[in-house]
C-alpha positions, 0 to 999 in steps of 0.5 A: 500500500506504500505506492498508493500512500505516496500517490495520495501524498502527491495529490494532497501536496500538489507535487510531482515526484521530482518535487517530492524528492526535493521535499525529502531532501530538505528534511534530510539531505542524505534521505533514501528518498532519491529519484531512483527509489521514488520510481520503484516505490511509486510503482509498487516494486518495493517499499522503504525499509528504513524507518527514517524515510517514514519519519521524514514523510511525516515531517513533510505532511505535518499534523499529528501524523507519525512515521510509525503510523504512515508505515503501519496504517491501512490505506483507508486509515492513512487517507482519513488522516490525510484528508483531515489536513489536506483538501483531497478531491473526492473523485481522486480519493474514491479512485485510489480507494477502489485501487486499494480494495482491488489490490487487497483482493488480487492474488499475492505475488512474490516480487524479485526484491522481496516485495513490501514488508508485511507485518508478519515479515516485520515482527518475526525474529529473535529478540533480547527483551528488557523490562523492569524487574517485578520482584521486590528483591530485585527492585530497580534492576532490569530483567533480561529475557529472550523472545522469539516471534514466529509463524503460527500456521499460514498467516498467524504469528506466535510469541515465546518469551523466556527468562532464566530464574532461580536456576530454571528457564520460565517460558510463556507463549501465545498467539499474536493478534495484530491490526497493523498498528498494534500487536497483542499477545496473551501468553500463558506461563507453562509452569504456573498457568498464569496469563501475561499480556504483551501490548506492543507497537508495530514498528516501521521497517526494518523493525529493530525494536518493538516496544510496549507494555508487559503486564501480569502477576509477579511470578516469585513474589508474596501475594503474586502482585499484579504488575505492569512495566514497559518492555523493549524487544531488541532484534538479535542480529548475531549468529543463530543460537549465540548468547552472552552467558556472562550477563545474568538475568537481572541486569543493573540499569547501567549504560555500560551493561546495556551497551554490552548487551547491544554489542552482543546482538550485533549493534555498533559502533561502541561509542554510539552504543553507549548513547543509545543505551542511555535512551533505552534505560531512560525509557524503561526507568522513567517514572510517570506521575499521571498514574498511566503507564504507557509506551507511545508510538512516538517514544518507541519509534524514536528509540527504534530509529537510534537502533536502526542507525546502529544496525550492522545489517 
């Protein structure tokens, strides 16, 4: 749907493809929205695979639009938001809507370069999970978990989350339900049978970071207190099966240790990892006095962009 979103953007701005390239360059002189890429993206031959392009796109359009929304929203949602800020001719909008509808009904084809990133393609993979420790005995520390998101049947996804606690691995898993902008998983702990909810923001490509809120009851705590915390899934770019056993499950929230964890996942260079680690720590440790624990797409998207720049892939 990226091609249709770009076509609607051209109509809303009254721009030509060449002029749109200039607008992107004005936002970021090193933008990936070059004339060559614009031709491919407008033709539906491929789609932007770095989140910065979507953030630049949002800057051009203004309003309340965000890069993560542009990347994940359906064409109908995007058109509705854009029409609230720009005067889009109804006939043009109706024509693009019909094209979007026919695109959804058409048989899928495998494009030479892999085609557009579907939500399933974006989310699948191995991740390091970082969240606040719920145990009162480990108050103020981070907990280090492992996450795998994989296929569940022909079109579904499943999530498996694990932590090494007290000499054994605690595993919980469940199906992932996604509407294109958010993803939720109600995972069941294999040991206790308790349910845990992951409420996540769907990231734009290349999806190095998934963030959201993790809630349930503390596993090893008197009274099994209901708890919730922010959680980050950081994509693992290291060799399959690799891990740093010298890092304990409970992690002091220091820039050095978080940076070391990022290094183990394949992110660099070192001097930049420390700065990114500080942003990750701030997100996880921030105190919100409003009584509402949230992880906004904007805050998660900003962290994701920092990881995109560190990614070696």
